[in-house]
Phi, psi and omega in degrees: 000321176299318175295324179292323183286322177299315178300312174306317177301315177300317177296313178306312180299317181297316181302312178301326172299311182296321180296318184279338191304318181297341186252346192229118184300317180307315186287327176294318178299320181302320181284309184292332181286341182262342177297127169061026181286125179260121178268146176258155170288123174233055182315139180053031172279172170257121186258119174254134176232132176233147175294311186205201191292315184298316178292328171305315176296338174281327177287320183318307175305324178291309182304308185296325173291326173301313179297323179291321184272325184230077185301333185272001186284128182286142176235124174250132182242128171239159175228154174267323187251145173306325179294338164281310183290321187287335181273333187237017174301348183238022178300122189290339181280350183256140182272345174208130180234122185221163160282142175290128173297154179301139189282092168239164183291325179293310177299318180298314186295315177299310181301316188287318175307319181276311182284326167059051181296150166274341186205136179239131178236119173253156193242129161069269190252357187286095186232110181238109191306306187295320171294322181290324183290316181294322177302317182294321180295323183276000180058037177264124181304137179230121180241138172251119187244163183050040184276142166231150183225147180231150182300334184275004173288157188292334185292349185241006173267163186295338179263008189260018182306317185292317180290332173293317177306326177292315169307320186290349177283350173294140171297319175201149175250128182254112180270158176277329184221162190290329187287322175291328176293314177302316179298319180300308179294336178287345183274322181174181180291129185196139174282110183208156175200153169280126181246338183102188188245122185292341175305333179289324174296320186290319178294323182293321177295319177297326177300329180269353179264342185303134175259155178302143176235106182293327181303306180291319183299321180286329170298322187285326188056231179246018186269175174289140176236126176247130186244132163264116183251129183050048185285146172257171184307319189292325177285319175304310177297322184289331178282339189310310181305319184283315182299322182282344190288145175288347178289344189240031180291346179274004179248143174256143181236133170242126177251115171250092187290146170304318175259108189261016181298148180302322178309304183293324181297318173303312181304317176296318187293331173301330183271348181272131186252011177230168187302140182244138178246120180261125187307326186273003179235186185295142174306141179256114176305136179067011184283140177259350184226135173238133177260122179273084184273049180206175171240154174101356179254358190289327175300313184288337173295315180308320183304330184260354191279156171251338181214136176241139176243118181253134183283164177096344186282356176264353178233022177062037175227048189297133177275183189291108176269347179283332178310303177291329180296325184292339174278000179076041181239147179289147185235121176248135184201162183296156184275000181265080195221032191294341177271005181229101182298331180293334174301316178287318184288319178294322177299321183287337179279348183089000184267351180226161180228101176275107187242154172281165181294337177288331182272347189306294189304318185296314182293320183293316178296324177293315179299327183283324189263344182246097178300325184289316179297322176295318175289321175296321176292313180300319176294327177291321180298308181300319184291324180304305188296315181287336175292345187248015175283164170121350176311314182302314183293327182296309184298314178299315180305321177287330186266346188300327179295344184266349192255000000 
């Protein structure tokens, strides 16, 4: 019954995508990207599968370490979502980059017959029954890395036996945290261990790779800089009274919205009462606000920041709080982050502030005005990230017998 319902769910999802396609660009990309897709033979490759861009960043340190240690090892990379594929379709370390076919037994069998991996590595939440089953049939080792589990997930429900049995098809599951490992082991027999989260390794590496950004440096001048990173409307609205206040003329603000469309940038601009500098346009003299209306510059912006506000925390869709934390700056975000254990842990370390909308203004003002508190929190944030590095080394040690 579980398999039947799973297959019905797959068909239902596919129908929903086709219905949405005329009205939704992402749905169209999802469909068109898979049309007439040609797979190449990559015998003995390592196949990495990620849902989207965020999961790719968790796979990336492992991919790069594999290529450092075994330069001739072929890598195949697949994505479920267009936001991953479209951003990384030219990633130079992969020999083949594809959309993952919809999860049917036939599609899984055809894909594996052609690509023929020696090892498959899926990231975080990506659990697909037919692909897992076909890998098992072929005796191909399968690892789920950077996995996190919560009691409300289907695996731990009374009706979730089919999906838990799919997890058991993995050669080993590597969890991010001990709570996930214990929850997994409480359900039934499964090969699993805690390895940590490779994102910590990635953001530390990013810190060393950041190039100087003269545009942002000139905007910052010698002033304090507050950055809203991947902000949603709620964070943008909460910052406006501070940003527009006469009391904070000594502070520069950068808004890097999650949605960089012209429409949304215009909506933000209408609420700002002081001169605005748009990153993609000519610099505006004496502007106190910059809107980062582009992508790819946020990490370099954090390098210059003194305080970071990260979007998504008020809607349980928290964006990456580790990127700013690695630069040693305090990080403020909404307190609705139950799906993101790092949100709770960073706050407990003293490097982050998980706030309600009512607390937001008070915390931002405190960090702006209290230099000692700001530096203390920033140091705690950097220490938090560095103390949790090493997951990549654990995974490589486990995988090296296969390579």
